[in-house]
PQR file of N, CA, C, O and H, with PARSE charges and radii, in Angstrom:
ATOM      1  N   MET A   1     -34.133  20.931  49.105 -0.4000 1.5000
ATOM      2  CA  MET A   1     -33.884  21.865  48.027 -0.0000 2.0000
ATOM      3  C   MET A   1     -33.593  23.259  48.571  0.5500 1.7000
ATOM      4  O   MET A   1     -32.718  23.967  48.071 -0.5500 1.4000
ATOM      5  N   ASP A   2     -34.333  23.636  49.593 -0.4000 1.5000
ATOM      6  CA  ASP A   2     -34.145  24.947  50.201 -0.0000 2.0000
ATOM      7  C   ASP A   2     -32.766  25.051  50.855  0.5500 1.7000
ATOM      8  O   ASP A   2     -32.124  26.100  50.797 -0.5500 1.4000
ATOM      9  H   ASP A   2     -35.043  23.061  49.999  0.4000 1.0000
ATOM     10  N   GLN A   3     -32.320  23.965  51.473 -0.4000 1.5000
ATOM     11  CA  GLN A   3     -30.997  23.953  52.101 -0.0000 2.0000
ATOM     12  C   GLN A   3     -29.902  24.079  51.051  0.5500 1.7000
ATOM     13  O   GLN A   3     -28.899  24.756  51.276 -0.5500 1.4000
ATOM     14  H   GLN A   3     -32.842  23.113  51.519  0.4000 1.0000
ATOM     15  N   ASP A   4     -30.088  23.432  49.910 -0.4000 1.5000
ATOM     16  CA  ASP A   4     -29.099  23.523  48.833 -0.0000 2.0000
ATOM     17  C   ASP A   4     -28.983  24.957  48.321  0.5500 1.7000
ATOM     18  O   ASP A   4     -27.880  25.438  48.059 -0.5500 1.4000
ATOM     19  H   ASP A   4     -30.903  22.881  49.727  0.4000 1.0000
ATOM     20  N   THR A   5     -30.102  25.629  48.179 -0.4000 1.5000
ATOM     21  CA  THR A   5     -30.100  27.011  47.707 -0.0000 2.0000
ATOM     22  C   THR A   5     -29.380  27.920  48.692  0.5500 1.7000
ATOM     23  O   THR A   5     -28.585  28.771  48.293 -0.5500 1.4000
ATOM     24  H   THR A   5     -30.997  25.239  48.392  0.4000 1.0000
ATOM     25  N   LYS A   6     -29.661  27.736  49.991 -0.4000 1.5000
ATOM     26  CA  LYS A   6     -28.991  28.540  51.018 -0.0000 2.0000
ATOM     27  C   LYS A   6     -27.492  28.275  51.011  0.5500 1.7000
ATOM     28  O   LYS A   6     -26.686  29.195  51.145 -0.5500 1.4000
ATOM     29  H   LYS A   6     -30.307  27.045  50.315  0.4000 1.0000
ATOM     30  N   MET A   7     -27.130  27.003  50.851 -0.4000 1.5000
ATOM     31  CA  MET A   7     -25.708  26.629  50.855 -0.0000 2.0000
ATOM     32  C   MET A   7     -25.001  27.262  49.655  0.5500 1.7000
ATOM     33  O   MET A   7     -23.878  27.751  49.779 -0.5500 1.4000
ATOM     34  H   MET A   7     -27.785  26.256  50.742  0.4000 1.0000
ATOM     35  N   ILE A   8     -25.658  27.253  48.498 -0.4000 1.5000
ATOM     36  CA  ILE A   8     -25.060  27.847  47.301 -0.0000 2.0000
ATOM     37  C   ILE A   8     -24.886  29.350  47.494  0.5500 1.7000
ATOM     38  O   ILE A   8     -23.856  29.905  47.113 -0.5500 1.4000
ATOM     39  H   ILE A   8     -26.570  26.856  48.396  0.4000 1.0000
ATOM     40  N   GLN A   9     -25.865  30.003  48.074 -0.4000 1.5000
ATOM     41  CA  GLN A   9     -25.760  31.442  48.323 -0.0000 2.0000
ATOM     42  C   GLN A   9     -24.629  31.752  49.299  0.5500 1.7000
ATOM     43  O   GLN A   9     -23.872  32.701  49.098 -0.5500 1.4000
ATOM     44  H   GLN A   9     -26.702  29.552  48.384  0.4000 1.0000
ATOM     45  N   GLU A  10     -24.518  30.957  50.345 -0.4000 1.5000
ATOM     46  CA  GLU A  10     -23.447  31.176  51.312 -0.0000 2.0000
ATOM     47  C   GLU A  10     -22.081  30.953  50.669  0.5500 1.7000
ATOM     48  O   GLU A  10     -21.136  31.690  50.949 -0.5500 1.4000
ATOM     49  H   GLU A  10     -25.133  30.185  50.508  0.4000 1.0000
ATOM     50  N   LEU A  11     -21.975  29.951  49.816 -0.4000 1.5000
ATOM     51  CA  LEU A  11     -20.717  29.696  49.127 -0.0000 2.0000
ATOM     52  C   LEU A  11     -20.362  30.847  48.178  0.5500 1.7000
ATOM     53  O   LEU A  11     -19.190  31.200  48.046 -0.5500 1.4000
ATOM     54  H   LEU A  11     -22.743  29.352  49.589  0.4000 1.0000
ATOM     55  N   GLN A  12     -21.357  31.425  47.527 -0.4000 1.5000
ATOM     56  CA  GLN A  12     -21.099  32.564  46.652 -0.0000 2.0000
ATOM     57  C   GLN A  12     -20.603  33.767  47.447  0.5500 1.7000
ATOM     58  O   GLN A  12     -19.696  34.473  47.007 -0.5500 1.4000
ATOM     59  H   GLN A  12     -22.309  31.138  47.635  0.4000 1.0000
ATOM     60  N   VAL A  13     -21.198  34.000  48.620 -0.4000 1.5000
ATOM     61  CA  VAL A  13     -20.755  35.111  49.472 -0.0000 2.0000
ATOM     62  C   VAL A  13     -19.323  34.865  49.934  0.5500 1.7000
ATOM     63  O   VAL A  13     -18.494  35.775  49.919 -0.5500 1.4000
ATOM     64  H   VAL A  13     -21.935  33.426  48.977  0.4000 1.0000
ATOM     65  N   LEU A  14     -19.036  33.633  50.343 -0.4000 1.5000
ATOM     66  CA  LEU A  14     -17.669  33.304  50.769 -0.0000 2.0000
ATOM     67  C   LEU A  14     -16.682  33.471  49.627  0.5500 1.7000
ATOM     68  O   LEU A  14     -15.569  33.954  49.833 -0.5500 1.4000
ATOM     69  H   LEU A  14     -19.709  32.894  50.355  0.4000 1.0000
ATOM     70  N   LYS A  15     -17.082  33.075  48.426 -0.4000 1.5000
ATOM     71  CA  LYS A  15     -16.201  33.201  47.269 -0.0000 2.0000
ATOM     72  C   LYS A  15     -15.887  34.674  47.000  0.5500 1.7000
ATOM     73  O   LYS A  15     -14.753  35.013  46.660 -0.5500 1.4000
ATOM     74  H   LYS A  15     -17.986  32.683  48.259  0.4000 1.0000
ATOM     75  N   GLN A  16     -16.884  35.551  47.150 -0.4000 1.5000
ATOM     76  CA  GLN A  16     -16.647  36.978  46.958 -0.0000 2.0000
ATOM     77  C   GLN A  16     -15.685  37.526  48.012  0.5500 1.7000
ATOM     78  O   GLN A  16     -14.800  38.323  47.700 -0.5500 1.4000
ATOM     79  H   GLN A  16     -17.805  35.276  47.425  0.4000 1.0000
ATOM     80  N   LYS A  17     -15.866  37.093  49.265 -0.4000 1.5000
ATOM     81  CA  LYS A  17     -14.984  37.574  50.336 -0.0000 2.0000
ATOM     82  C   LYS A  17     -13.557  37.098  50.119  0.5500 1.7000
ATOM     83  O   LYS A  17     -12.607  37.859  50.300 -0.5500 1.4000
ATOM     84  H   LYS A  17     -16.585  36.446  49.519  0.4000 1.0000
ATOM     85  N   VAL A  18     -13.409  35.836  49.731 -0.4000 1.5000
ATOM     86  CA  VAL A  18     -12.068  35.294  49.490 -0.0000 2.0000
ATOM     87  C   VAL A  18     -11.423  36.007  48.305  0.5500 1.7000
ATOM     88  O   VAL A  18     -10.227  36.296  48.328 -0.5500 1.4000
ATOM     89  H   VAL A  18     -14.180  35.218  49.584  0.4000 1.0000
ATOM     90  N   GLY A  19     -12.206  36.289  47.277 -0.4000 1.5000
ATOM     91  CA  GLY A  19     -11.679  37.017  46.128 -0.0000 2.0000
ATOM     92  C   GLY A  19     -11.195  38.396  46.523  0.5500 1.7000
ATOM     93  O   GLY A  19     -10.152  38.856  46.058 -0.5500 1.4000
ATOM     94  H   GLY A  19     -13.178  36.055  47.258  0.4000 1.0000
ATOM     95  N   HIS A  20     -11.961  39.055  47.387 -0.4000 1.5000
ATOM     96  CA  HIS A  20     -11.562  40.380  47.870 -0.0000 2.0000
ATOM     97  C   HIS A  20     -10.266  40.293  48.672  0.5500 1.7000
ATOM     98  O   HIS A  20      -9.381  41.135  48.519 -0.5500 1.4000
ATOM     99  H   HIS A  20     -12.808  38.681  47.764  0.4000 1.0000
ATOM    100  N   LEU A  21     -10.153  39.285  49.519 -0.4000 1.5000
ATOM    101  CA  LEU A  21      -8.927  39.105  50.303 -0.0000 2.0000
ATOM    102  C   LEU A  21      -7.731  38.804  49.401  0.5500 1.7000
ATOM    103  O   LEU A  21      -6.628  39.293  49.644 -0.5500 1.4000
ATOM    104  H   LEU A  21     -10.871  38.600  49.643  0.4000 1.0000
ATOM    105  N   GLU A  22      -7.948  38.008  48.373 -0.4000 1.5000
ATOM    106  CA  GLU A  22      -6.856  37.710  47.436 -0.0000 2.0000
ATOM    107  C   GLU A  22      -6.380  38.978  46.742  0.5500 1.7000
ATOM    108  O   GLU A  22      -5.181  39.172  46.539 -0.5500 1.4000
ATOM    109  H   GLU A  22      -8.844  37.610  48.176  0.4000 1.0000
ATOM    110  N   ASP A  23      -7.327  39.843  46.377 -0.4000 1.5000
ATOM    111  CA  ASP A  23      -6.951  41.110  45.744 -0.0000 2.0000
ATOM    112  C   ASP A  23      -6.122  41.976  46.695  0.5500 1.7000
ATOM    113  O   ASP A  23      -5.126  42.574  46.289 -0.5500 1.4000
ATOM    114  H   ASP A  23      -8.301  39.686  46.542  0.4000 1.0000
ATOM    115  N   LEU A  24      -6.540  42.038  47.959 -0.4000 1.5000
ATOM    116  CA  LEU A  24      -5.791  42.831  48.941 -0.0000 2.0000
ATOM    117  C   LEU A  24      -4.382  42.276  49.143  0.5500 1.7000
ATOM    118  O   LEU A  24      -3.415  43.035  49.216 -0.5500 1.4000
ATOM    119  H   LEU A  24      -7.349  41.552  48.289  0.4000 1.0000
ATOM    120  N   LEU A  25      -4.270  40.958  49.232 -0.4000 1.5000
ATOM    121  CA  LEU A  25      -2.947  40.342  49.409 -0.0000 2.0000
ATOM    122  C   LEU A  25      -2.062  40.576  48.188  0.5500 1.7000
ATOM    123  O   LEU A  25      -0.858  40.795  48.328 -0.5500 1.4000
ATOM    124  H   LEU A  25      -5.055  40.342  49.172  0.4000 1.0000
ATOM    125  N   THR A  26      -2.639  40.534  47.013 -0.4000 1.5000
ATOM    126  CA  THR A  26      -1.868  40.795  45.797 -0.0000 2.0000
ATOM    127  C   THR A  26      -1.365  42.235  45.779  0.5500 1.7000
ATOM    128  O   THR A  26      -0.219  42.488  45.408 -0.5500 1.4000
ATOM    129  H   THR A  26      -3.617  40.356  46.899  0.4000 1.0000
ATOM    130  N   GLU A  27      -2.221  43.181  46.181 -0.4000 1.5000
ATOM    131  CA  GLU A  27      -1.795  44.583  46.248 -0.0000 2.0000
ATOM    132  C   GLU A  27      -0.647  44.760  47.240  0.5500 1.7000
ATOM    133  O   GLU A  27       0.322  45.464  46.954 -0.5500 1.4000
ATOM    134  H   GLU A  27      -3.151  42.975  46.483  0.4000 1.0000
ATOM    135  N   GLN A  28      -0.759  44.126  48.395 -0.4000 1.5000
ATOM    136  CA  GLN A  28       0.302  44.231  49.407 -0.0000 2.0000
ATOM    137  C   GLN A  28       1.604  43.644  48.875  0.5500 1.7000
ATOM    138  O   GLN A  28       2.672  44.220  49.083 -0.5500 1.4000
ATOM    139  H   GLN A  28      -1.547  43.555  48.627  0.4000 1.0000
ATOM    140  N   ALA A  29       1.530  42.508  48.193 -0.4000 1.5000
ATOM    141  CA  ALA A  29       2.735  41.885  47.646 -0.0000 2.0000
ATOM    142  C   ALA A  29       3.371  42.787  46.598  0.5500 1.7000
ATOM    143  O   ALA A  29       4.596  42.895  46.537 -0.5500 1.4000
ATOM    144  H   ALA A  29       0.662  42.040  48.024  0.4000 1.0000
ATOM    145  N   ASN A  30       2.565  43.431  45.782 -0.4000 1.5000
ATOM    146  CA  ASN A  30       3.102  44.336  44.765 -0.0000 2.0000
ATOM    147  C   ASN A  30       3.778  45.543  45.402  0.5500 1.7000
ATOM    148  O   ASN A  30       4.802  46.009  44.902 -0.5500 1.4000
ATOM    149  H   ASN A  30       1.570  43.344  45.831  0.4000 1.0000
ATOM    150  N   LYS A  31       3.228  46.049  46.482 -0.4000 1.5000
ATOM    151  CA  LYS A  31       3.837  47.193  47.161 -0.0000 2.0000
ATOM    152  C   LYS A  31       5.188  46.812  47.749  0.5500 1.7000
ATOM    153  O   LYS A  31       6.125  47.609  47.710 -0.5500 1.4000
ATOM    154  H   LYS A  31       2.396  45.670  46.888  0.4000 1.0000
ATOM    155  N   LYS A  32       5.299  45.608  48.291 -0.4000 1.5000
ATOM    156  CA  LYS A  32       6.556  45.190  48.909 -0.0000 2.0000
ATOM    157  C   LYS A  32       7.630  44.925  47.863  0.5500 1.7000
ATOM    158  O   LYS A  32       8.812  45.132  48.140 -0.5500 1.4000
ATOM    159  H   LYS A  32       4.538  44.961  48.322  0.4000 1.0000
ATOM    160  N   GLU A  33       7.257  44.474  46.677 -0.4000 1.5000
ATOM    161  CA  GLU A  33       8.234  44.136  45.653 -0.0000 2.0000
ATOM    162  C   GLU A  33       8.850  45.376  45.010  0.5500 1.7000
ATOM    163  O   GLU A  33       9.981  45.322  44.529 -0.5500 1.4000
ATOM    164  H   GLU A  33       6.297  44.305  46.453  0.4000 1.0000
ATOM    165  N   LYS A  34       8.128  46.482  44.995 -0.4000 1.5000
ATOM    166  CA  LYS A  34       8.622  47.694  44.355 -0.0000 2.0000
ATOM    167  C   LYS A  34       9.534  48.450  45.306  0.5500 1.7000
ATOM    168  O   LYS A  34       9.073  49.157  46.202 -0.5500 1.4000
ATOM    169  H   LYS A  34       7.208  46.526  45.386  0.4000 1.0000
ATOM    170  N   VAL A  35      10.830  48.291  45.100 -0.4000 1.5000
ATOM    171  CA  VAL A  35      11.814  48.995  45.910 -0.0000 2.0000
ATOM    172  C   VAL A  35      12.629  49.865  44.969  0.5500 1.7000
ATOM    173  O   VAL A  35      13.284  49.379  44.046 -0.5500 1.4000
ATOM    174  H   VAL A  35      11.205  47.717  44.373  0.4000 1.0000
ATOM    175  N   GLY A  36      12.572  51.152  45.226 -0.4000 1.5000
ATOM    176  CA  GLY A  36      13.280  52.088  44.358 -0.0000 2.0000
ATOM    177  C   GLY A  36      14.680  52.380  44.865  0.5500 1.7000
ATOM    178  O   GLY A  36      15.079  51.892  45.922 -0.5500 1.4000
ATOM    179  H   GLY A  36      12.040  51.547  45.975  0.4000 1.0000
ATOM    180  N   PRO A  37      15.424  53.176  44.114 -0.5600 1.5000
ATOM    181  CA  PRO A  37      16.793  53.511  44.505  0.2800 2.0000
ATOM    182  C   PRO A  37      16.861  54.327  45.793  0.5500 1.7000
ATOM    183  O   PRO A  37      17.824  54.215  46.551 -0.5500 1.4000
ATOM    184  N   VAL A  38      15.840  55.147  46.042 -0.4000 1.5000
ATOM    185  CA  VAL A  38      15.847  55.953  47.267 -0.0000 2.0000
ATOM    186  C   VAL A  38      15.731  55.045  48.482  0.5500 1.7000
ATOM    187  O   VAL A  38      16.438  55.233  49.471 -0.5500 1.4000
ATOM    188  H   VAL A  38      15.057  55.238  45.427  0.4000 1.0000
ATOM    189  N   ARG A  39      14.839  54.059  48.410 -0.4000 1.5000
ATOM    190  CA  ARG A  39      14.658  53.128  49.530 -0.0000 2.0000
ATOM    191  C   ARG A  39      15.943  52.317  49.761  0.5500 1.7000
ATOM    192  O   ARG A  39      16.334  52.084  50.904 -0.5500 1.4000
ATOM    193  H   ARG A  39      14.265  53.906  47.606  0.4000 1.0000
ATOM    194  N   THR A  40      16.590  51.895  48.682 -0.4000 1.5000
ATOM    195  CA  THR A  40      17.850  51.156  48.805 -0.0000 2.0000
ATOM    196  C   THR A  40      18.921  52.020  49.458  0.5500 1.7000
ATOM    197  O   THR A  40      19.665  51.550  50.320 -0.5500 1.4000
ATOM    198  H   THR A  40      16.272  52.084  47.753  0.4000 1.0000
ATOM    199  N   PHE A  41      18.999  53.287  49.046 -0.4000 1.5000
ATOM    200  CA  PHE A  41      19.979  54.212  49.620 -0.0000 2.0000
ATOM    201  C   PHE A  41      19.713  54.427  51.106  0.5500 1.7000
ATOM    202  O   PHE A  41      20.649  54.424  51.906 -0.5500 1.4000
ATOM    203  H   PHE A  41      18.395  53.669  48.346  0.4000 1.0000
ATOM    204  N   ILE A  42      18.458  54.612  51.484 -0.4000 1.5000
ATOM    205  CA  ILE A  42      18.111  54.813  52.899 -0.0000 2.0000
ATOM    206  C   ILE A  42      18.461  53.578  53.718  0.5500 1.7000
ATOM    207  O   ILE A  42      18.982  53.697  54.827 -0.5500 1.4000
ATOM    208  H   ILE A  42      17.698  54.614  50.835  0.4000 1.0000
ATOM    209  N   ASP A  43      18.179  52.384  53.178 -0.4000 1.5000
ATOM    210  CA  ASP A  43      18.535  51.145  53.883 -0.0000 2.0000
ATOM    211  C   ASP A  43      20.043  51.031  54.070  0.5500 1.7000
ATOM    212  O   ASP A  43      20.507  50.585  55.120 -0.5500 1.4000
ATOM    213  H   ASP A  43      17.756  52.287  52.277  0.4000 1.0000
ATOM    214  N   ALA A  44      20.808  51.430  53.061 -0.4000 1.5000
ATOM    215  CA  ALA A  44      22.263  51.374  53.167 -0.0000 2.0000
ATOM    216  C   ALA A  44      22.769  52.339  54.237  0.5500 1.7000
ATOM    217  O   ALA A  44      23.663  51.989  55.008 -0.5500 1.4000
ATOM    218  H   ALA A  44      20.431  51.792  52.208  0.4000 1.0000
ATOM    219  N   ILE A  45      22.214  53.537  54.294 -0.4000 1.5000
ATOM    220  CA  ILE A  45      22.615  54.518  55.307 -0.0000 2.0000
ATOM    221  C   ILE A  45      22.275  54.011  56.702  0.5500 1.7000
ATOM    222  O   ILE A  45      23.081  54.139  57.623 -0.5500 1.4000
ATOM    223  H   ILE A  45      21.488  53.821  53.668  0.4000 1.0000
ATOM    224  N   VAL A  46      21.091  53.440  56.862 -0.4000 1.5000
ATOM    225  CA  VAL A  46      20.686  52.908  58.167 -0.0000 2.0000
ATOM    226  C   VAL A  46      21.633  51.792  58.588  0.5500 1.7000
ATOM    227  O   VAL A  46      22.031  51.727  59.751 -0.5500 1.4000
ATOM    228  H   VAL A  46      20.436  53.337  56.114  0.4000 1.0000
ATOM    229  N   SER A  47      21.999  50.915  57.660 -0.4000 1.5000
ATOM    230  CA  SER A  47      22.938  49.832  57.964 -0.0000 2.0000
ATOM    231  C   SER A  47      24.296  50.386  58.390  0.5500 1.7000
ATOM    232  O   SER A  47      24.894  49.911  59.356 -0.5500 1.4000
ATOM    233  H   SER A  47      21.675  50.968  56.715  0.4000 1.0000
ATOM    234  N   LEU A  48      24.770  51.381  57.670 -0.4000 1.5000
ATOM    235  CA  LEU A  48      26.064  51.984  57.995 -0.0000 2.0000
ATOM    236  C   LEU A  48      26.037  52.629  59.366  0.5500 1.7000
ATOM    237  O   LEU A  48      26.966  52.455  60.154 -0.5500 1.4000
ATOM    238  H   LEU A  48      24.284  51.766  56.886  0.4000 1.0000
ATOM    239  N   LEU A  49      24.982  53.372  59.657 -0.4000 1.5000
ATOM    240  CA  LEU A  49      24.877  54.022  60.965 -0.0000 2.0000
ATOM    241  C   LEU A  49      24.771  52.995  62.082  0.5500 1.7000
ATOM    242  O   LEU A  49      25.354  53.180  63.150 -0.5500 1.4000
ATOM    243  H   LEU A  49      24.227  53.514  59.017  0.4000 1.0000
ATOM    244  N   PHE A  50      24.033  51.914  61.847 -0.4000 1.5000
ATOM    245  CA  PHE A  50      23.937  50.859  62.850 -0.0000 2.0000
ATOM    246  C   PHE A  50      25.313  50.261  63.115  0.5500 1.7000
ATOM    247  O   PHE A  50      25.677  50.014  64.264 -0.5500 1.4000
ATOM    248  H   PHE A  50      23.559  51.763  60.979  0.4000 1.0000
ATOM    249  N   GLY A  51      26.071  50.030  62.057 -0.4000 1.5000
ATOM    250  CA  GLY A  51      27.417  49.482  62.217 -0.0000 2.0000
ATOM    251  C   GLY A  51      28.331  50.420  62.979  0.5500 1.7000
ATOM    252  O   GLY A  51      29.106  49.986  63.831 -0.5500 1.4000
ATOM    253  H   GLY A  51      25.775  50.231  61.123  0.4000 1.0000
ATOM    254  N   LEU A  52      28.242  51.711  62.674 -0.4000 1.5000
ATOM    255  CA  LEU A  52      29.114  52.683  63.336 -0.0000 2.0000
ATOM    256  C   LEU A  52      28.723  52.931  64.784  0.5500 1.7000
ATOM    257  O   LEU A  52      29.588  53.050  65.652 -0.5500 1.4000
ATOM    258  H   LEU A  52      27.613  52.064  61.981  0.4000 1.0000
ATOM    259  N   ILE A  53      27.432  53.008  65.046 -0.4000 1.5000
ATOM    260  CA  ILE A  53      26.969  53.401  66.379 -0.0000 2.0000
ATOM    261  C   ILE A  53      26.857  52.216  67.330  0.5500 1.7000
ATOM    262  O   ILE A  53      27.134  52.361  68.520 -0.5500 1.4000
ATOM    263  H   ILE A  53      26.729  52.911  64.341  0.4000 1.0000
ATOM    264  N   VAL A  54      26.461  51.060  66.840 -0.4000 1.5000
ATOM    265  CA  VAL A  54      26.226  49.916  67.729 -0.0000 2.0000
ATOM    266  C   VAL A  54      27.356  48.897  67.649  0.5500 1.7000
ATOM    267  O   VAL A  54      27.963  48.561  68.666 -0.5500 1.4000
ATOM    268  H   VAL A  54      26.235  50.942  65.873  0.4000 1.0000
ATOM    269  N   VAL A  55      27.638  48.410  66.461 -0.4000 1.5000
ATOM    270  CA  VAL A  55      28.597  47.308  66.308 -0.0000 2.0000
ATOM    271  C   VAL A  55      30.023  47.766  66.610  0.5500 1.7000
ATOM    272  O   VAL A  55      30.769  47.058  67.286 -0.5500 1.4000
ATOM    273  H   VAL A  55      27.146  48.684  65.635  0.4000 1.0000
ATOM    274  N   GLY A  56      30.403  48.936  66.117 -0.4000 1.5000
ATOM    275  CA  GLY A  56      31.766  49.425  66.322 -0.0000 2.0000
ATOM    276  C   GLY A  56      32.155  49.522  67.790  0.5500 1.7000
ATOM    277  O   GLY A  56      33.162  48.936  68.190 -0.5500 1.4000
ATOM    278  H   GLY A  56      29.797  49.511  65.568  0.4000 1.0000
ATOM    279  N   PRO A  57      31.389  50.242  68.605 -0.5600 1.5000
ATOM    280  CA  PRO A  57      31.729  50.341  70.022  0.2800 2.0000
ATOM    281  C   PRO A  57      31.712  48.995  70.755  0.5500 1.7000
ATOM    282  O   PRO A  57      32.508  48.771  71.666 -0.5500 1.4000
ATOM    283  N   VAL A  58      30.809  48.110  70.356 -0.4000 1.5000
ATOM    284  CA  VAL A  58      30.766  46.788  70.997 -0.0000 2.0000
ATOM    285  C   VAL A  58      32.054  46.034  70.703  0.5500 1.7000
ATOM    286  O   VAL A  58      32.613  45.397  71.595 -0.5500 1.4000
ATOM    287  H   VAL A  58      30.162  48.292  69.616  0.4000 1.0000
ATOM    288  N   VAL A  59      32.534  46.097  69.466 -0.4000 1.5000
ATOM    289  CA  VAL A  59      33.786  45.420  69.108 -0.0000 2.0000
ATOM    290  C   VAL A  59      34.947  46.032  69.891  0.5500 1.7000
ATOM    291  O   VAL A  59      35.812  45.305  70.380 -0.5500 1.4000
ATOM    292  H   VAL A  59      32.080  46.615  68.741  0.4000 1.0000
ATOM    293  N   VAL A  60      34.972  47.353  70.015 -0.4000 1.5000
ATOM    294  CA  VAL A  60      36.050  48.018  70.757 -0.0000 2.0000
ATOM    295  C   VAL A  60      36.031  47.592  72.222  0.5500 1.7000
ATOM    296  O   VAL A  60      37.085  47.328  72.800 -0.5500 1.4000
ATOM    297  H   VAL A  60      34.269  47.943  69.618  0.4000 1.0000
ATOM    298  N   VAL A  61      34.858  47.522  72.823 -0.4000 1.5000
ATOM    299  CA  VAL A  61      34.755  47.117  74.229 -0.0000 2.0000
ATOM    300  C   VAL A  61      35.214  45.673  74.402  0.5500 1.7000
ATOM    301  O   VAL A  61      35.946  45.361  75.341 -0.5500 1.4000
ATOM    302  H   VAL A  61      34.001  47.736  72.353  0.4000 1.0000
ATOM    303  N   VAL A  62      34.788  44.796  73.504 -0.4000 1.5000
ATOM    304  CA  VAL A  62      35.179  43.381  73.618 -0.0000 2.0000
ATOM    305  C   VAL A  62      36.688  43.230  73.469  0.5500 1.7000
ATOM    306  O   VAL A  62      37.314  42.514  74.252 -0.5500 1.4000
ATOM    307  H   VAL A  62      34.194  45.050  72.741  0.4000 1.0000
ATOM    308  N   VAL A  63      37.279  43.888  72.483 -0.4000 1.5000
ATOM    309  CA  VAL A  63      38.736  43.806  72.301 -0.0000 2.0000
ATOM    310  C   VAL A  63      39.451  44.405  73.498  0.5500 1.7000
ATOM    311  O   VAL A  63      40.461  43.862  73.946 -0.5500 1.4000
ATOM    312  H   VAL A  63      36.770  44.470  71.847  0.4000 1.0000
ATOM    313  N   GLY A  64      38.946  45.521  74.029 -0.4000 1.5000
ATOM    314  CA  GLY A  64      39.555  46.132  75.219 -0.0000 2.0000
ATOM    315  C   GLY A  64      39.513  45.198  76.415  0.5500 1.7000
ATOM    316  O   GLY A  64      40.502  45.070  77.137 -0.5500 1.4000
ATOM    317  H   GLY A  64      38.126  45.963  73.666  0.4000 1.0000
ATOM    318  N   VAL A  65      38.394  44.553  76.629 -0.4000 1.5000
ATOM    319  CA  VAL A  65      38.279  43.612  77.751 -0.0000 2.0000
ATOM    320  C   VAL A  65      39.236  42.447  77.559  0.5500 1.7000
ATOM    321  O   VAL A  65      39.893  42.015  78.506 -0.5500 1.4000
ATOM    322  H   VAL A  65      37.591  44.657  76.043  0.4000 1.0000
ATOM    323  N   LEU A  66      39.315  41.938  76.338 -0.4000 1.5000
ATOM    324  CA  LEU A  66      40.248  40.834  76.086 -0.0000 2.0000
ATOM    325  C   LEU A  66      41.696  41.258  76.335  0.5500 1.7000
ATOM    326  O   LEU A  66      42.483  40.462  76.847 -0.5500 1.4000
ATOM    327  H   LEU A  66      38.780  42.289  75.568  0.4000 1.0000
ATOM    328  N   MET A  67      42.062  42.486  75.986 -0.4000 1.5000
ATOM    329  CA  MET A  67      43.427  42.955  76.213 -0.0000 2.0000
ATOM    330  C   MET A  67      43.709  43.129  77.708  0.5500 1.7000
ATOM    331  O   MET A  67      44.809  42.828  78.173 -0.5500 1.4000
ATOM    332  H   MET A  67      41.423  43.133  75.570  0.4000 1.0000
ATOM    333  N   VAL A  68      42.717  43.614  78.458 -0.4000 1.5000
ATOM    334  CA  VAL A  68      42.902  43.756  79.913 -0.0000 2.0000
ATOM    335  C   VAL A  68      43.074  42.386  80.549  0.5500 1.7000
ATOM    336  O   VAL A  68      43.947  42.195  81.396 -0.5500 1.4000
ATOM    337  H   VAL A  68      41.824  43.858  78.080  0.4000 1.0000
ATOM    338  N   VAL A  69      42.247  41.436  80.143 -0.4000 1.5000
ATOM    339  CA  VAL A  69      42.359  40.073  80.695 -0.0000 2.0000
ATOM    340  C   VAL A  69      43.713  39.474  80.330  0.5500 1.7000
ATOM    341  O   VAL A  69      44.352  38.819  81.153 -0.5500 1.4000
ATOM    342  H   VAL A  69      41.538  41.591  79.454  0.4000 1.0000
ATOM    343  N   ALA A  70      44.148  39.705  79.084 -0.4000 1.5000
ATOM    344  CA  ALA A  70      45.449  39.180  78.664 -0.0000 2.0000
ATOM    345  C   ALA A  70      46.577  39.839  79.453  0.5500 1.7000
ATOM    346  O   ALA A  70      47.561  39.176  79.779 -0.5500 1.4000
ATOM    347  H   ALA A  70      43.628  40.238  78.416  0.4000 1.0000
ATOM    348  N   SER A  71      46.454  41.129  79.765 -0.4000 1.5000
ATOM    349  CA  SER A  71      47.509  41.791  80.539 -0.0000 2.0000
ATOM    350  C   SER A  71      47.546  41.255  81.972  0.5500 1.7000
ATOM    351  O   SER A  71      48.616  41.167  82.575 -0.5500 1.4000
ATOM    352  H   SER A  71      45.654  41.667  79.500  0.4000 1.0000
ATOM    353  N   TRP A  72      46.386  40.899  82.514 -0.4000 1.5000
ATOM    354  CA  TRP A  72      46.371  40.302  83.845 -0.0000 2.0000
ATOM    355  C   TRP A  72      47.035  38.933  83.832  0.5500 1.7000
ATOM    356  O   TRP A  72      47.666  38.524  84.807 -0.5500 1.4000
ATOM    357  H   TRP A  72      45.517  40.970  82.024  0.4000 1.0000
ATOM    358  N   LEU A  73      46.883  38.233  82.714 -0.4000 1.5000
ATOM    359  CA  LEU A  73      47.487  36.904  82.622 -0.0000 2.0000
ATOM    360  C   LEU A  73      48.954  36.982  82.199  0.5500 1.7000
ATOM    361  O   LEU A  73      49.651  35.968  82.224 -0.5500 1.4000
ATOM    362  H   LEU A  73      46.370  38.565  81.923  0.4000 1.0000
ATOM    363  N   GLY A  74      49.430  38.153  81.813 -0.4000 1.5000
ATOM    364  CA  GLY A  74      50.836  38.326  81.450 -0.0000 2.0000
ATOM    365  C   GLY A  74      51.125  37.989  80.006  0.5500 1.7000
ATOM    366  O   GLY A  74      52.286  37.774  79.660 -0.5500 1.4000
ATOM    367  H   GLY A  74      48.864  38.977  81.792  0.4000 1.0000
ATOM    368  N   THR A  75      50.138  37.934  79.159 -0.4000 1.5000
ATOM    369  CA  THR A  75      50.338  37.629  77.753 -0.0000 2.0000
ATOM    370  C   THR A  75      50.412  38.933  76.970  0.5500 1.7000
ATOM    371  O   THR A  75      49.697  39.890  77.267 -0.5500 1.4000
ATOM    372  H   THR A  75      49.195  38.109  79.440  0.4000 1.0000
ATOM    373  N   GLU A  76      51.298  38.960  75.952 -0.4000 1.5000
ATOM    374  CA  GLU A  76      51.402  40.152  75.103 -0.0000 2.0000
ATOM    375  C   GLU A  76      50.739  39.893  73.768  0.5500 1.7000
ATOM    376  O   GLU A  76      50.734  38.774  73.254 -0.5500 1.4000
ATOM    377  H   GLU A  76      51.879  38.182  75.711  0.4000 1.0000
ATOM    378  N   PHE A  77      50.176  40.969  73.215 -0.4000 1.5000
ATOM    379  CA  PHE A  77      49.578  40.878  71.874 -0.0000 2.0000
ATOM    380  C   PHE A  77      50.494  41.514  70.897  0.5500 1.7000
ATOM    381  O   PHE A  77      50.193  41.553  69.704 -0.5500 1.4000
ATOM    382  H   PHE A  77      50.180  41.878  73.632  0.4000 1.0000
TER
END
């Protein structure tokens, strides 16, 4: 009987801890779902800058290398 009482108490403590964790996870999920227009605008600017600064020069270098290789092989574009 004493073991059953201890087990019930431990289960109640665990239930409280799990409930607290569920509340924290729900709060975090709600924070992530709320995206305002400012955040969307900032993400768009970051994407544009990444494209201009990183992707653009990489494409130019790759095309330049391909043109040099093609000129060595005698092919015209």
